Structures are given as structure tokens and as C-alpha cells.
Phi, psi and omega in degrees: 000318186291324177295319180292324181294326172286326182294317188298310178300320179300320180296320184290317179299315180300314179293327176298316183289320177301321177292317181295323180296320179294323178296319177298321180293325179290316180297329184282350181298139183290141178294146180298143179296142180295145186297145179243128183292140175277185187298319179296322177295320181291321177292324176294324176291325171298318184291320180292328181287316180292327179296344180246008176284131186268335182198156175212157169263134190240134175230132182237137169227167178215166173206161180059039176279127179296151180282164174066027176232151171283119190210155170277123184259314182198175176182171176202144182175190186239134175239141183225141178292140007264339192206043182231149175206145172219129180175191182242135180243130173268124182231164167251120182232124184047042175077009175249142174278138181213153175255126182243117176284128182229150169227128177237125178218132172063025178096357180248122174267126176248128183234141173263093182282159179313132180071004173271150176265356182211182181273142178230138176299125189225139174292124183299330186290331181293342175245019171071029179236166165269159179293119180290348177290344180268012183300322182249028174302144173300318183243103180111202180061206187286328175296324175297328176293319181292318180299321185276348186296138177234167179052047182297138175219151178286132177252190180280156176286153177212184184234129176241114193049246181265001190256133172270123181245155172265134176268139179239122178262138190218161173253140183238138170288134180301336179293326179286317181303320185296333180288339180256320180238257180198165181209129179286331176229104185287358179260354181276194177227161175234163168251157181210147169238124186256134173258115192234125173285108186297327188290324184254338186084006185277135168283117185251335181208140176223124171253114183252138179231131180165185184276078185288317194239345180215135186300321183259016178232122178272131174245175182228127173240135179242124176253128175238136183244137182207182178054041184300131170069014173283144181304128177228134175236122183232124180231153175297142176293146180289145180301000000 
């Protein structure tokens, strides 16, 4: 009887310790990692973010532009929803490089052409550009590029200014590219690498490669966007 009386408490203690040990093991399991968007999800997030963006600062650079064409080389300015832009564009006109100040409001582009003293309503095509006032348009513009992008795939991480971005490689129809820049063959395709800040969903950089200005010549244009939603006021120039 004495041995049996001693065995029961020991057995209870052993079972209690085993139960506690199991609980600690379960609670020590690491929590699951937060879900990471795949390339398609990140592309969709950037499109949704840009669709609700009121303004951005826009910087454009280019390389491998063929000679002897009217072309946009670079530019910088501010774009505001739904149809406004103000900035300076570097273009090639009649074989000469020129900086043209432009303001676009409500579908009309005003340009201060070389040697002119004021702004003149101008057809964007005459200076080799698409209307920059459409950059934040609901239908077309940069958001149209994102909506038309196909075959998204994950690229390497990179840095835009101080921000680490995830890169998404996509294919773009030339017709969508022509709405933002220009395209020598609107039936073709372009490749693009998009740099997207995953935390905010903001597109910060887009590098596009394809036949912008000549069917058999690929050029590269790089768009960088910053200053999302900062106050911008753009008005048509006075006559």
C-alpha cells in the first residue's frame, strides 16, 4: 500500500510535466511570415495606387535615340489629375536641341517654342511628344501602361533614391506606350522594368525599351515619379 500511494503522486507529476512541456513547444513555434505579393499582385497594387494619386513629380531621361528625328530627349515637371502638366522638355526640332517650356491644361498644350516670347497652343506631335497632361489620366497615361502590361515576372531588388524597390518585368503593347511617349510601330511591343515600393504601392521608376522613334531601332526611356500627392497648382498661361 505504501508503494502504491507513492506511485500515484509521481505519475500525476510526470503527466503534468509532459503536458507543460508540450504547451511550451507549441507556443515556441514561429508565427507564419507575412504574405509577400507576387509580381502580378505588385503590378496590380501599383495600378490601384496610381489610379487614386492626385499629383506626381515627373522626370524623364533617354538613351540610344536615333539621329535625324523629331524627338523628346528628356524632361521634368509636375503632373496633376485629371489633365494638367507644367514643366520643361528637352526636344530635337529640325536637327537642333531645344528646351521647350510647356503647360497642358484641359487637353490643350501650350508651348514656349525657341525664340518665342510667350506660350502658344501647340499640337504635341509637332514637337515629338504625347500630351503630358494625360500622364495621370483615368484612361491612358501611365496608369494605362500598368493596366496594359502583360507577363509580369519578378526581377531583382534595386534602389530609387533612398527607397528599396521591387522590380517587375513586363511586356507593353506599343499602342499604350504611344499614349505616354511615342511609338514608331503601334502594332509592336516594348519591354519594361518597373520599380515599385511595396510598402506604399507607388511606382517610382519605369524603364522602357523598344522602337520609340524608328521601327528597327530600340531606344530606352526612363520615367521616375516622386512627390506623390504633394500640392500642385497648374493653370493655363495668360494670352
